[in-house]
C-alpha positions in Angstrom: 119.9 -12.0 113.5 117.7 -12.5 116.6 115.9 -9.8 118.4 118.4 -9.9 121.0 121.4 -9.1 118.7 119.3 -6.4 116.8 118.5 -4.7 120.1 122.3 -4.8 121.2 123.4 -3.5 117.7 120.8 -0.7 118.0 121.8 0.3 121.4 125.6 1.1 120.0 124.6 3.9 117.5 123.1 7.2 118.2 121.3 6.7 114.3 118.2 4.2 113.9 119.3 1.1 112.5 117.8 0.3 108.9 116.8 -3.4 109.0 116.5 -5.9 106.1 117.4 -2.5 103.8 118.0 -2.8 100.1 121.4 -2.0 99.0 120.3 -0.7 95.5 119.6 2.5 96.8 123.3 2.7 98.3 125.2 2.0 95.0 125.5 4.0 91.9 124.7 1.1 89.9 121.4 0.9 91.7 121.7 -2.8 91.8 121.8 -5.3 95.0 119.5 -7.2 97.8 118.9 -6.3 101.2 121.2 -6.3 104.1 120.3 -7.8 107.3 121.3 -4.1 108.6 122.5 -0.7 107.3 124.3 1.2 110.1 124.7 4.9 110.1 128.1 5.5 112.5 127.7 9.3 113.3 130.4 9.4 116.1 133.7 8.3 116.1 133.7 6.9 119.7 131.0 4.3 118.4 133.0 2.6 116.0 135.6 0.5 117.9 132.6 -0.8 120.3 130.6 -1.5 117.3 133.5 -3.4 115.5 134.2 -5.2 118.7 130.3 -6.3 119.1 130.3 -7.8 115.4 133.6 -9.8 115.9 132.5 -10.9 119.1 128.9 -12.0 117.9 130.7 -13.4 114.6 128.5 -11.1 112.6 129.8 -10.5 108.5 130.1 -6.6 107.9 131.5 -4.4 105.4 131.7 -0.7 105.0 130.7 1.0 101.9 131.1 5.0 101.3 129.5 6.4 98.2 128.9 3.1 96.8 130.3 3.9 93.4 132.5 1.2 93.0 130.5 -1.6 94.1 128.5 -4.4 92.6 126.1 -6.2 95.0 124.6 -9.6 94.7 121.0 -9.8 93.7 120.8 -12.0 97.0 122.0 -9.2 99.2 124.4 -9.4 102.2 123.8 -11.6 105.1 125.5 -9.0 107.6 126.0 -5.4 108.6 126.7 -2.6 106.2 128.4 0.5 107.9 128.3 3.7 106.8 130.6 6.4 108.1 128.7 9.6 109.3 129.1 13.3 110.7 132.3 12.5 112.8 134.1 10.5 109.8 133.4 13.6 107.4 135.5 16.5 108.7 138.4 18.1 107.2 141.3 19.6 109.3 144.1 21.6 107.6 147.3 22.3 109.7 148.6 25.8 108.8 151.1 26.1 111.8 154.1 27.0 110.0 155.2 28.7 106.8 156.5 25.5 105.1 155.4 24.7 101.6 153.9 21.5 102.9 150.6 21.2 104.5 148.9 18.3 106.3 145.3 17.7 105.8 143.3 15.1 107.8 140.1 14.1 106.7 137.5 11.5 107.8 137.2 8.3 105.8 133.9 9.1 105.3 134.7 12.5 103.6 133.5 13.0 99.8 136.5 13.3 97.5 134.7 16.2 95.5 134.3 18.1 98.5 137.8 17.4 99.8 139.3 18.5 96.8 137.1 21.7 96.4 138.2 22.4 100.1 141.9 22.1 99.2 141.6 24.4 96.1 140.0 27.0 98.2 142.6 26.4 100.8 145.4 27.0 98.1 146.7 23.3 98.6 147.7 21.3 95.6 147.9 17.7 95.1 144.6 16.3 94.9 143.0 17.7 91.8 142.7 14.2 90.2 140.0 13.2 92.5 138.1 16.4 91.9 135.5 14.3 89.8 135.8 10.7 91.7 132.3 10.4 93.5 133.8 8.6 96.0 135.0 9.0 99.8 138.8 9.1 101.2 138.3 5.8 102.9 137.3 4.1 99.7 139.9 5.8 97.6 142.3 4.6 99.9 141.2 0.8 100.1 141.4 0.8 96.2 144.2 3.6 95.8 142.0 5.3 93.8 143.7 7.4 91.0 143.1 9.2 87.8 145.2 10.8 85.0 148.1 9.2 85.9 147.9 9.9 89.7 147.2 7.8 92.7 146.2 8.7 95.9 148.7 6.8 97.7 151.3 9.4 96.4 150.2 11.7 98.9 149.3 10.1 101.9 151.3 10.8 105.0 149.6 8.3 107.4 146.3 6.5 108.1 144.2 6.1 111.2 142.9 2.7 111.1 140.1 1.1 113.7 139.3 -2.0 114.7 137.8 -4.1 117.2 141.4 -3.9 119.0 141.1 0.1 119.0 142.6 2.8 116.6 146.3 2.8 115.1 148.0 5.2 113.2 150.1 3.6 110.3 152.9 5.8 108.7 153.0 5.8 104.9 156.4 4.1 105.0 154.5 1.1 106.5 151.9 0.9 103.8 152.1 -1.0 100.6 149.9 -0.1 97.5 150.0 -1.0 93.9 147.8 0.0 90.9 144.3 0.4 92.1 145.0 -1.8 95.4 146.1 -1.6 98.9 148.3 -4.6 99.1 148.7 -5.1 102.7 145.1 -3.9 103.9 144.4 -7.6 105.3 147.7 -7.5 107.3 146.5 -5.2 109.8 144.8 -6.4 112.9 141.2 -7.7 112.2 139.5 -6.2 109.2 140.6 -2.3 109.5 138.4 0.7 108.8 139.9 4.0 107.4 138.7 6.3 110.2 141.1 9.3 109.3 143.7 10.0 106.3 146.3 12.7 106.6 147.6 13.8 103.0 150.8 16.1 102.5 149.8 18.6 100.1 151.9 21.9 98.5 150.9 25.5 98.8 149.9 27.1 95.7 147.8 29.9 94.4 143.9 29.0 94.5 143.4 30.1 90.8 146.2 27.8 89.4 144.4 24.7 91.4 141.1 25.8 90.2 142.5 25.8 86.5 143.9 22.2 86.9 140.6 21.1 88.4 138.6 22.6 85.7 140.7 20.8 82.8 140.5 17.7 84.5 136.6 17.8 84.9 136.4 18.8 81.3 138.2 15.7 80.3 136.2 13.2 82.2 133.0 14.8 80.9 134.2 14.3 77.5 135.8 10.9 78.0 133.3 9.3 80.2 129.7 8.6 80.1 127.6 10.9 82.5 124.2 10.7 84.4 123.9 7.1 83.8 124.0 4.1 86.4 127.5 2.9 86.2 130.2 2.1 88.8 133.0 4.0 87.1 135.7 2.1 85.2 134.9 -1.6 85.6 138.2 -3.2 84.6 141.9 -2.3 85.7 144.1 -1.2 82.7 146.4 -4.0 82.1 150.1 -2.9 82.0 150.6 -0.6 78.6 147.3 -0.9 77.6 143.9 0.1 77.9 140.8 -2.0 79.1 138.5 0.0 77.1 140.5 -0.2 73.9 140.6 -4.0 74.6 136.9 -4.5 74.8 136.0 -2.1 71.8 138.8 -4.1 69.7 136.7 -7.2 70.8 133.7 -5.7 69.2 131.7 -5.4 72.9 130.8 -1.6 72.5 127.0 -1.6 73.2 126.8 -5.6 74.0 124.0 -6.3 76.5 122.9 -9.0 78.7 119.6 -8.1 80.2 119.6 -4.9 81.4 123.5 -4.4 81.6 125.2 -3.0 78.7 128.6 -1.7 77.8 128.9 2.0 77.2 128.9 3.1 73.5 130.8 6.1 74.8 133.5 4.4 76.8 133.8 0.5 76.7 135.3 0.2 80.0 131.9 1.5 81.5 129.1 -0.9 82.2 125.7 0.4 82.4 122.5 -0.6 84.1 120.2 0.5 81.4 117.1 -0.2 83.6 116.2 -3.1 85.6 119.8 -4.7 85.7 120.4 -7.3 87.8 123.9 -8.4 89.5 123.6 -11.6 87.6 123.2 -9.5 84.4 126.5 -7.5 85.1 128.4 -10.7 86.1 127.2 -12.3 82.6 128.2 -9.3 80.9 131.5 -9.3 82.7 132.1 -13.2 82.0 131.4 -12.6 78.4 134.0 -9.9 77.9 136.6 -11.2 80.0 136.4 -14.5 77.8 136.4 -12.7 74.5 139.2 -10.3 75.1 141.3 -13.2 76.6 140.7 -15.3 73.3 141.6 -12.2 71.0 144.7 -10.9 73.0 145.8 -13.2 75.6 145.2 -10.5 78.5 143.1 -11.5 81.6 141.4 -8.5 82.4 140.9 -7.9 86.3 137.7 -6.0 87.7 138.3 -2.7 89.5 134.8 -2.9 90.7 134.5 -4.6 94.1 131.8 -7.2 94.9 129.6 -7.7 97.9 
């Protein structure tokens, strides 16, 4: 990106742009080379002009949330990484009537943990399953995040999508979600950004919601490795089976490639045990897929997204 483009880009946002910035500091894997630029978009009115500029100048871009479901290449990203800031982290609950259902609108950059806690304190049920998922609302929509048999798409009322063409509101009935995926994401104009999500939740006593939150968080703590550099579940579960079971059955618990390792606690978690590269992770992924395919005939599909 030449100096002229850099100046034009910097003028579009209120926060300083970080140039040639290592992405390892923005991912839970702590892996990834540099992006040409990392841009924090604090103001909602900045987003559409920014997307228009990137489209017009043919500059590659990608939004990341908390970086908890990403593997970034060692060579980095030749383009601009967008992070949704202040205006995209709001939570608004509409308590306008006495109905059992309440609409909750949240910015695409809102933390799922914060959202779940806010809903619990407000006596709104339906998002307990995200209480320990360390991502953002927008990222959760893109991958149709879920846990314990629940998916985020089940409580979506509508989405506000931003693109170089402006903003549009899309109702749930016009959205096509699948297991850990939003099938028609690329069908919308250009490449949309989830600027806002409205959820339809149900009123309930906060203490009952708190009890369910606590139960699910305890289960997560027992069943999944904590305090390690991972990206959560690495592979999608195949129908009627578990990726972790298949990987363990193929003898991969504790297997290593360079600094990448299969967790001894849960085989569907790959760990950066210190100094792992993206090449290490991809090498380990390939070995797992090849062996599981040979042993079971099942193709494991990554749940992690790649940049």
